[in-house]
C-alpha positions as CSV (number, residue, x, y, z in Angstrom):
1,M,-0.2,-0.3,0.1
2,V,1.1,3.4,-0.5
3,K,1.9,5.4,2.8
4,L,0.7,9.0,3.1
5,E,3.0,11.2,3.9
6,V,2.2,15.0,4.7
7,P,4.2,17.7,6.0
8,T,3.5,19.1,9.5
9,V,3.2,22.9,9.1
10,Q,4.2,25.2,11.9
11,L,3.2,28.7,11.4
12,T,6.1,31.4,11.9
13,S,5.7,34.6,14.4
14,D,5.0,36.3,10.8
15,Q,2.2,34.5,9.7
16,Q,0.1,34.9,13.1
17,S,0.9,38.2,12.7
18,F,-0.4,38.0,9.2
19,R,-3.6,36.0,10.5
20,N,-4.2,38.7,13.2
21,E,-4.2,41.4,10.2
22,V,-6.4,39.1,7.8
23,R,-9.3,38.8,11.1
24,A,-8.7,42.6,11.7
25,F,-9.6,43.5,8.9
26,L,-12.7,41.4,8.4
27,R,-13.9,42.7,11.5
28,E,-13.9,46.0,10.5
29,E,-15.3,45.1,7.3
30,I,-18.1,43.0,9.1
31,Q,-18.6,45.8,11.8
32,S,-18.9,48.4,9.2
33,G,-21.6,46.4,7.3
34,H,-19.7,46.2,3.7
35,F,-20.6,42.7,4.0
36,T,-23.6,39.9,5.9
37,P,-21.3,36.3,6.8
38,T,-23.0,33.4,4.3
39,C,-22.0,29.9,4.2
40,D,-20.6,28.5,0.8
41,S,-19.1,32.1,0.6
42,W,-16.6,30.9,-2.0
43,L,-19.4,30.1,-4.6
44,S,-22.3,32.2,-4.0
45,G,-20.3,35.5,-2.0
46,E,-19.7,37.8,-5.2
47,S,-18.8,41.4,-4.5
48,S,-16.4,43.2,-6.8
49,T,-16.0,45.7,-4.5
50,F,-14.9,43.5,-1.5
51,S,-12.8,41.9,-4.4
52,K,-11.3,45.1,-5.1
53,K,-10.5,45.7,-1.5
54,L,-8.5,42.5,-1.5
55,G,-6.7,43.3,-4.6
56,D,-5.7,46.9,-3.4
57,K,-4.4,45.0,-0.4
58,G,-2.1,42.4,-2.0
59,W,-4.1,39.8,-1.3
60,I,-5.4,38.4,-4.5
61,G,-2.2,36.7,-6.5
62,M,-0.4,36.3,-3.3
63,T,2.1,33.8,-4.3
64,W,2.8,34.7,-7.7
65,P,5.9,37.1,-9.4
66,Q,5.7,40.8,-8.0
67,V,6.7,41.5,-11.8
68,Y,2.7,40.1,-13.1
69,G,1.6,42.2,-9.4
70,G,1.7,39.2,-7.2
71,S,3.7,39.4,-3.9
72,E,5.8,36.5,-3.8
73,K,4.4,35.2,-0.7
74,S,4.5,31.2,0.2
75,A,1.3,29.6,-0.3
76,I,1.4,28.8,3.7
77,D,0.6,32.7,3.8
78,R,-2.5,32.1,1.1
79,Y,-3.4,29.6,2.9
80,I,-3.9,31.7,5.7
81,L,-5.5,34.7,3.9
82,T,-8.1,32.0,2.5
83,E,-9.0,29.9,5.6
84,E,-9.4,33.8,7.5
85,L,-12.3,34.6,4.3
86,L,-13.7,31.5,4.4
87,V,-14.4,31.2,8.1
88,A,-15.7,34.9,8.2
89,G,-18.3,34.1,5.6
90,A,-16.8,36.7,3.0
91,P,-18.4,37.5,-0.7
92,V,-15.2,36.4,-2.3
93,A,-16.6,33.8,-5.4
94,A,-16.0,36.9,-8.0
95,H,-12.0,36.2,-7.9
96,W,-12.2,32.7,-6.8
97,F,-11.3,31.0,-9.9
98,A,-8.8,33.2,-10.7
99,D,-6.7,33.7,-8.2
100,R,-6.9,29.5,-7.4
101,Q,-6.8,28.5,-10.7
102,T,-6.5,30.3,-13.7
103,G,-3.6,32.6,-12.5
104,P,-1.1,29.2,-11.5
105,L,-2.6,27.3,-14.5
106,L,-1.3,30.7,-16.5
107,L,1.9,30.8,-14.8
108,K,2.8,27.1,-15.6
109,Y,1.5,27.4,-18.8
110,G,0.7,30.4,-20.2
111,T,2.8,32.8,-22.6
112,E,5.0,35.9,-21.9
113,N,1.9,37.9,-23.2
114,Q,-1.0,36.2,-21.9
115,K,0.8,36.4,-18.4
116,K,1.8,40.3,-18.8
117,T,-1.9,41.0,-20.2
118,F,-4.5,38.8,-17.7
119,L,-2.2,38.4,-13.9
120,P,-1.8,42.0,-13.2
121,Q,-5.4,42.4,-13.6
122,I,-6.8,39.6,-11.7
123,T,-4.6,40.9,-8.9
124,K,-6.1,44.2,-9.0
125,G,-9.6,42.6,-8.5
126,E,-10.5,43.4,-11.8
127,C,-10.6,40.6,-14.0
128,F,-12.6,37.6,-13.3
129,F,-12.4,34.1,-14.5
130,A,-14.8,31.1,-15.2
131,I,-13.7,27.4,-15.8
132,G,-15.2,25.6,-18.7
133,L,-14.9,22.0,-17.6
134,S,-18.2,20.1,-17.4
135,E,-20.6,19.8,-20.4
136,P,-24.4,18.8,-20.5
137,N,-23.8,14.9,-21.8
138,A,-20.4,14.0,-20.5
139,G,-21.4,13.7,-16.8
140,S,-18.6,12.9,-14.8
141,D,-16.5,11.7,-17.6
142,L,-14.4,14.8,-18.2
143,A,-13.0,12.5,-21.1
144,A,-16.1,12.7,-23.3
145,I,-16.6,16.4,-23.7
146,K,-18.0,17.2,-27.1
147,T,-17.2,21.1,-27.4
148,R,-14.7,21.4,-30.1
149,A,-12.5,23.9,-32.1
150,V,-11.8,24.2,-35.8
151,R,-8.5,25.4,-37.2
152,T,-9.7,28.8,-38.7
153,A,-7.6,32.2,-40.0
154,G,-5.5,33.5,-37.3
155,G,-7.5,31.0,-34.7
156,W,-10.2,28.5,-33.9
157,L,-13.9,28.6,-34.3
158,L,-15.4,27.2,-30.8
159,T,-18.5,25.5,-30.8
160,G,-20.2,23.6,-27.9
161,S,-21.5,24.2,-24.4
162,K,-20.1,24.2,-20.6
163,I,-22.5,23.6,-17.4
164,W,-22.0,23.9,-13.8
165,S,-20.0,27.1,-14.6
166,S,-19.8,28.6,-11.6
167,G,-19.6,32.6,-11.9
168,A,-19.8,32.8,-15.4
169,H,-22.7,35.6,-15.6
170,I,-20.0,38.1,-14.1
171,A,-16.7,36.8,-15.4
172,H,-14.8,38.3,-18.1
173,Y,-13.5,35.0,-19.7
174,M,-13.5,31.9,-19.5
175,V,-11.0,28.8,-19.6
176,V,-12.4,26.2,-21.7
177,L,-11.6,22.4,-22.3
178,C,-12.7,21.6,-25.5
179,R,-11.5,18.8,-28.0
180,T,-8.9,20.4,-31.0
181,S,-8.4,17.2,-32.9
182,P,-11.1,14.3,-33.8
183,E,-11.6,11.7,-30.6
184,D,-9.2,8.7,-30.5
185,E,-11.4,5.7,-28.4
186,E,-8.0,4.5,-27.7
187,N,-6.6,7.4,-26.3
188,R,-9.5,9.4,-25.2
189,H,-7.6,12.4,-23.3
190,D,-5.6,13.3,-26.4
191,G,-6.8,15.8,-29.1
192,M,-7.5,18.2,-26.1
193,S,-6.6,22.1,-25.8
194,Q,-7.6,25.0,-23.6
195,L,-8.5,28.4,-24.8
196,I,-9.1,31.5,-23.3
197,V,-12.4,32.8,-24.4
198,D,-13.4,35.9,-24.2
199,L,-17.3,35.6,-22.6
200,H,-18.6,38.9,-23.6
201,V,-18.0,38.4,-28.1
202,N,-20.2,37.3,-30.7
203,G,-22.0,33.5,-30.2
204,V,-21.7,33.1,-26.5
205,T,-24.4,32.9,-24.6
206,I,-25.2,32.4,-20.7
207,R,-28.2,30.5,-19.0
208,P,-28.3,30.7,-15.8
209,I,-28.8,27.6,-13.3
210,T,-30.4,28.9,-10.0
211,F,-30.1,27.1,-6.6
212,L,-33.0,25.7,-4.6
213,T,-32.6,28.9,-2.8
214,G,-33.5,30.6,-5.5
215,E,-30.1,32.6,-6.0
216,H,-28.0,32.3,-9.5
217,H,-24.2,31.2,-9.5
218,F,-24.2,27.9,-11.7
219,N,-24.6,28.3,-15.5
220,E,-24.9,26.8,-19.2
221,V,-23.1,28.2,-21.5
222,F,-22.9,27.5,-25.1
223,F,-20.7,28.8,-27.7
224,E,-21.9,28.9,-31.6
225,N,-18.8,29.6,-33.8
226,V,-16.9,32.1,-31.6
227,F,-13.7,33.1,-32.8
228,V,-10.9,32.6,-30.1
229,P,-7.7,34.2,-31.5
230,D,-4.3,31.8,-31.7
231,E,-2.7,34.0,-28.6
232,Q,-5.5,32.9,-26.6
233,V,-4.4,29.1,-26.9
234,V,-3.5,28.1,-23.5
235,G,0.0,25.5,-23.7
236,Q,0.3,23.9,-26.3
237,I,-2.4,22.2,-28.7
238,G,-3.4,18.6,-27.1
239,N,-2.1,18.9,-24.0
240,G,-5.6,20.6,-22.5
241,W,-6.0,17.3,-20.7
242,K,-2.6,17.1,-18.5
243,Q,-2.8,21.0,-17.9
244,G,-6.4,20.4,-17.1
245,M,-5.5,17.7,-14.2
246,A,-3.0,19.9,-12.7
247,E,-5.1,22.8,-12.4
248,L,-7.6,20.0,-10.6
249,A,-5.1,20.1,-7.8
250,Y,-5.5,23.4,-6.9
251,E,-9.4,23.2,-7.2
252,R,-10.2,20.3,-4.9
253,S,-7.0,20.6,-1.7
254,G,-7.8,23.7,-0.4
255,P,-9.6,25.1,2.6
256,E,-12.9,25.9,0.8
257,R,-13.4,21.9,0.3
258,I,-13.3,22.1,4.6
259,L,-15.0,25.3,5.4
260,S,-18.3,26.1,3.1
261,T,-20.3,25.5,6.6
262,Y,-18.4,26.6,8.9
263,P,-19.9,30.2,9.8
264,L,-22.9,27.8,10.8
265,F,-20.3,25.7,12.7
266,S,-19.2,28.5,14.6
267,G,-22.5,30.4,15.2
268,V,-24.3,27.4,16.5
269,I,-21.2,26.7,18.9
270,D,-21.8,30.5,20.0
271,E,-25.4,30.4,20.6
272,L,-24.9,27.4,22.5
273,K,-22.7,28.8,24.8
274,R,-24.6,31.6,25.4
275,I,-27.6,29.5,26.3
276,N,-24.9,27.5,28.6
277,D,-26.3,24.4,26.7
278,R,-23.9,21.5,27.1
279,E,-25.1,19.0,25.5
280,G,-25.8,20.7,22.3
281,L,-22.8,22.1,22.3
282,T,-20.8,18.7,23.2
283,E,-22.7,17.4,19.7
284,M,-20.9,20.6,18.0
285,L,-17.7,19.8,19.2
286,S,-17.5,16.2,18.5
287,L,-17.1,17.6,15.0
288,L,-13.4,19.2,15.9
289,P,-11.1,16.5,15.6
290,E,-12.5,15.6,12.3
291,L,-12.5,19.4,11.4
292,W,-8.6,19.6,12.6
293,S,-7.1,16.6,10.9
294,I,-8.5,17.7,7.0
295,R,-7.1,20.6,7.9
296,N,-3.7,19.4,8.8
297,L,-3.8,17.3,5.5
298,S,-5.3,20.6,3.5
299,I,-2.7,22.9,4.9
300,G,0.0,20.0,4.2
301,V,-1.1,19.7,0.6
302,A,-0.4,23.6,0.2
303,K,2.9,23.5,1.7
304,Y,3.6,20.4,-1.2
305,L,2.6,22.8,-4.2
306,D,5.0,25.5,-2.9
307,E,7.7,22.8,-3.3
308,G,6.3,21.4,-6.8
309,K,5.2,18.2,-5.8
310,D,2.4,16.5,-7.6
311,V,-0.5,16.6,-5.0
312,S,-3.4,14.7,-7.4
313,F,-3.9,11.8,-5.0
314,I,-4.1,13.6,-1.9
315,A,-6.1,16.8,-3.1
316,S,-8.9,14.4,-4.1
317,L,-8.9,12.9,-0.6
318,V,-8.7,16.4,1.3
319,K,-12.0,16.9,-1.4
320,D,-14.0,13.8,-0.8
321,R,-13.3,14.0,3.4
322,G,-13.5,18.1,3.1
323,T,-16.7,17.7,1.4
324,T,-18.2,14.6,3.8
325,F,-17.3,17.0,6.9
326,E,-19.0,20.1,5.3
327,T,-22.7,18.0,4.8
328,K,-21.9,16.5,8.1
329,V,-21.7,20.1,10.1
330,A,-24.9,20.9,8.5
331,E,-27.0,17.3,9.6
332,T,-25.4,17.6,13.1
333,V,-26.9,21.1,13.5
334,R,-30.4,20.0,12.2
335,L,-30.0,17.4,15.2
336,V,-29.4,19.7,17.1
337,L,-31.9,21.9,16.5
338,S,-34.7,19.7,16.8
339,K,-33.6,19.2,20.5
340,H,-33.1,22.8,20.7
341,P,-35.4,24.9,18.4
342,D,-35.0,27.9,20.6
343,L,-32.0,28.4,18.1
344,L,-33.7,29.4,15.7
345,N,-34.7,32.9,17.2
346,S,-31.4,33.7,16.0
347,K,-32.2,35.1,12.5
348,S,-28.0,34.7,11.7
349,I,-28.3,31.1,12.4
350,G,-31.4,30.4,10.8
351,E,-30.1,31.9,7.7
352,L,-26.7,30.0,7.9
353,Y,-28.9,27.0,8.6
354,T,-30.6,27.3,5.2
355,Q,-28.1,27.9,3.1
356,S,-25.9,24.9,4.4
357,I,-28.8,22.7,3.9
358,L,-30.1,24.1,0.1
359,H,-26.7,24.6,-1.0
360,G,-25.4,21.1,0.2
361,P,-26.6,19.4,-2.8
362,G,-23.7,21.1,-4.8
363,F,-21.1,19.9,-2.4
364,T,-20.5,16.7,-4.0
365,L,-20.4,17.9,-7.8
366,R,-17.5,20.7,-7.7
367,G,-14.5,19.8,-8.3
368,G,-15.3,16.2,-9.2
369,T,-17.8,13.8,-7.6
370,T,-17.4,12.0,-4.7
371,E,-17.6,8.6,-7.2
372,I,-14.7,9.8,-9.0
373,L,-12.7,11.3,-6.5
374,R,-12.7,7.7,-4.5
375,G,-11.9,6.0,-8.0
376,I,-8.9,7.9,-8.2
377,I,-7.9,7.5,-4.4
378,A,-8.3,4.0,-4.8
379,K,-5.7,3.8,-7.6
380,G,-3.3,5.6,-5.4
381,V,-3.3,2.8,-2.6
382,V,-3.4,0.0,-4.8
383,S,0.0,-1.9,-4.3
384,E,2.5,-1.3,-6.8
């Protein structure tokens, strides 16, 4: 069996000070009424104004080179910031995908012109990206995508559709995985490429897919002979699968896979303390060991990413366990609430609880379904 080894991360005094700085900033934002904490804020909490504030503080693209607008901080510094934003339920969805994975993708595979064009705008909180992976008829089999791009003078004509495209309605661009060669049944991952698509050009149609709450975050995006110039091809033509899989490591391993329902978790604990309900408090605090273990796994992955190591197996494990934990928080709160209905007298608790329950069905979809992730994990632990 493969031995799972993840480094233990000990924060420095400077990193502890940075955490305190972030907490103070977020506390002031909440007290000033600039945002109200929500669950699942990295997916549904959108505020271009708040994103711009983070950009002004150098808190987007923190790990990127200064020449592209970054701060050249460590992945652990970025992890601290991300953790605090999620715990506070801050509205970070607008810039989230560009910061989390589009930037690193371009740094690794993009041309110099692409880096100079997009990365400084992203770090300022002025340029948002969506991710174009899943398709209506492909299900969890990403190799079954049918969106295609055919050669034309000076670029490519893109035709097809993407589904579950988070934030596409507010994004400026989308990185689209598509076929640039006919599908080969024996090598299904070959012939794919990644294109940067301007979502405001002719031929692009964006249709909302609303949550059970009525909120609009997911979308279906249609491309009808959309022209994409050669300079917006990411990396090499035909290398899209490899590039996309490297990108998913960033998507699956972060604290957003653990802390989507943390504002509810924290809020219920505070309320139980206030009313001195020891039984309910014990039920909620029983989740802490699991939270701490997954969190340590996740921050260990951040250190490995800093060192340039392959984390695809561990990232899948973090996402699987994190999704399970986030759902368990809402379920445990449901059991506590059924015994202690007075908790719902707190308006904020009721709203956070509702968000957690109604957003919950999407937890296992984004970043890869649980079944697919467990298949990856199984392959990673089989005997050599």
